[in-house]
N, C-alpha and C positions, 0 to 999 in steps of 0.2 A: 147599179145606183148612179144617179147624176151627182157628179162632183160640182158643189155649188162654188167653189172658189177657182177661179181660172186664170193663170199668168197667160194673157192674150198676145201682147206685142212686146217686143223687147228691142235694144239697140236702136231706139229713136234718137236722133241727134238732139242734145240740149241747145239749140239754136233755134232762131226765128221760125225756121220752116217746120221743126218739130213741135214747137210750140203752136203754132197755128194748127197742124194736125190735131193736137189733142184739144184745143179749143172748138175744132168743128165736130170732131166726136162726140163731147160732150153736148154740143148744141142739138146732135141727131139722135143722141141716145133714148131708147126707150124707158125713160126713168119710172115707169108705172112696174116695169118688172125687173130691169136691171141697175147695177150700181156700179160705176167707174172710178177706180182709184188710181193715181199717178205716183210711182215711186222712182227714186234715183238709182241709177246703174253705173257703175265704175267711177272711182274718185278721179277727178281733174289731177293731171301731174303734179301740180304743186301741192296737192294734199296727200299724195300716196303715203309718205313717213308717217302721218298722221292718222292712220284708217282706224286705229283703237279708239279714237275720239267717236267713232261713228258706227259701233258695232250693232247697236239696234237700229241702223239704216241712216244713210247721209242725208242732208238736206239737198233739195233739187239743184240749190245754186251751186253745189259742191260737186255736181256729178256731170260726166261727160255725155252720159246718155239717159234716157228715160225707159221705164216699163208701165204698162197698162194691165192692171187687173180688173177684170169685169167679173161681178158677182151675180148669179141668178138667184135673185131674191125669192122668187116663187120656189125653186128646187131647195134652196136654203130652207125655207119655211116649212116644205113637204118633209125633208130629211128630219127636222126637228119635231114634226109632228109624229113621225114614224118611230123617232128616238122616243118621245114620250109614251107613245102607244106599248113599244115593247118593255119600257120599264114598269108600267102600270101592269100588264100581263105578268112579268116575271113577278111582281110584287104579289099578285093573286096566287100564283102557284105556290110560292113560297109560304103563303098563308094556309093554302090546302094541305101542303106538305106537313106543317107544324101541327094543324088539326088532327090529320091521320096520325101522327106520331103520338099527340096525346091520346087519341081514341085506343091505339094499339097498346099503349102503355097501361092505360086504365083496365083494358081487357086482360092484359098479362098478369096484372097485379090482383084481378078478381078471380083469376084461374079459367079463364073461359078460354 
């Protein structure tokens, strides 16, 4: 199974060069299929004692480096469809089991 979520690039310096790299990646990304997210990595030294403020992720301006996550939307959609199909199949199997149990109980009660 294809993992739809991918941590692709890390330790990109949070400076002019790193931001230029991210800008160019966004510019040339095939947005019909992929989605790109940028997240902060490693707090700047002045923020180290206060990392608890950012337990859900620090802002980019408080980060030494950046990470890039690229999501394959097509694989994500296929995975979701597969999950939904599996859920529907399991629901049908459970319905059949319940009906079978009902029929067996009726036959047992009638002495068949």
